[in-house]
N, C-alpha and C positions, 0 to 999 in steps of 0.2 A: 503494499499500499504505499502511496505517496504520503510524504510528511505534510505537504501543504498543497491545497487545491484552490482553484478559482471558479466560481460560479457565475457565468455570463448572464444568467437570467435575473439574479438580484444584485449583482455587482459586489459580492462579498467574497472574501478569502477565508479559508478555513484551514486550521492547523489540527493535525493528528494527535490525540492524546489517548493512550491506551487503544481501545477499539473504537473510539468515537472522534468525529470531526467536530471542533468547537469553533464558532465564527471568531474572527479577530476584530473585536469591537474596541473602539476609543471613545470614551466619554469626554466631550469637550466641555470644561467647566470654565466658568468666568472667574475672575479674581474674587477671593473670599474677602468680603469688606464688612460683613455683618458683625454686630457686637452681641451684647448681652441678650438682647431680645430675640436676635436670630438664633442664638445658641439655645434659648429656652424653647423657642418654636421647633427647632431640630429634634431636641430631646423629647418634646411632647409628640411629634410625628412618629418617631421610632418607637416609643412605647405604647401609643394609643391608636395611631392611624398607619400601621406598618404597610398596608396595601398602597396608600396614597404616597407614603415616604418611598417605597420601591418604585412606584411609577416616577416620581421626580428625579430619582438617581438615575434610573435607566434612560430616562428622556433627556438627561442633561440639564434639567431645569431646577435643580434643587438650590444651587447657590443663588440663582437669580430670585427664586422664591424667598429664600431666607433674607436676602439683602432688601427685597421690597418689605417684608414683615418688619424687619428691624427699622428701616427708614419710616415707615408708617407709624410704629410704636414710639419712636423718639420724638417725632413731630406731634403725636397726640400728648405725650408726657408734657412737653414744653408748653403747648397750648392749655392743657388742663391745670397745670401748675400756676400759670399766669391767671387763668380765670378764678381759681380757687383763692389764691392770695389776694386778688382784688376784692371778691366777695366777702372774704374773712377779715379784711381790713389789715392784713399783714404788710406793713410798709417799712420802708427804710427808716422812717422816724422811730418806729417800734424797735427796729434792730439798734438804733443809737441809744434809745432810752432804756430799753430792757433786753439786752441780747439773749438771755436765757429763755424768756418768754418767746421771743422770735424763733430761737431754734426749736423750741417745743412745737410751735405751730408749723414750722417748716417740716419737721420730721412727721407730724401728723398727716399733713397734706401729702408728702411724699408716699407714705403708706397707703392712703386712700387711692391716690393715683395709680400706684403700682398694682393694686387689686383690680381696679377698673381696666387697666391696660391688659392684664393677664386675661381677665374673663373675656373681654370684648375683641381682642386681637390675637393674643397668643394661642389660647385654649379653644379656638373656634373650630 
């Protein structure tokens, strides 16, 4: 048996491994630029949506998907933090007058925003 063959019908080349020919596939992935939210999404897909995760890997769209989710999540975090600080009255004046109170408010807002982002974007 030949070690390598080429199929003109589908344009793929195959390599012999044992008794079987396996296609020589190359996954073209774009540069990994995703951060924390992209990693959370990847972990979630692996553990809870393995079929969709495998589809993204095999189609070469995983990195693109994770970059998009990460970008979307970061933009939403920025927008929500800004809206919540404005609504709660957490200002630079509070930061100057009572830094510990400001830190308490910002940590609280950060925790709430994190939960919202995870529920609405990451674990969808």
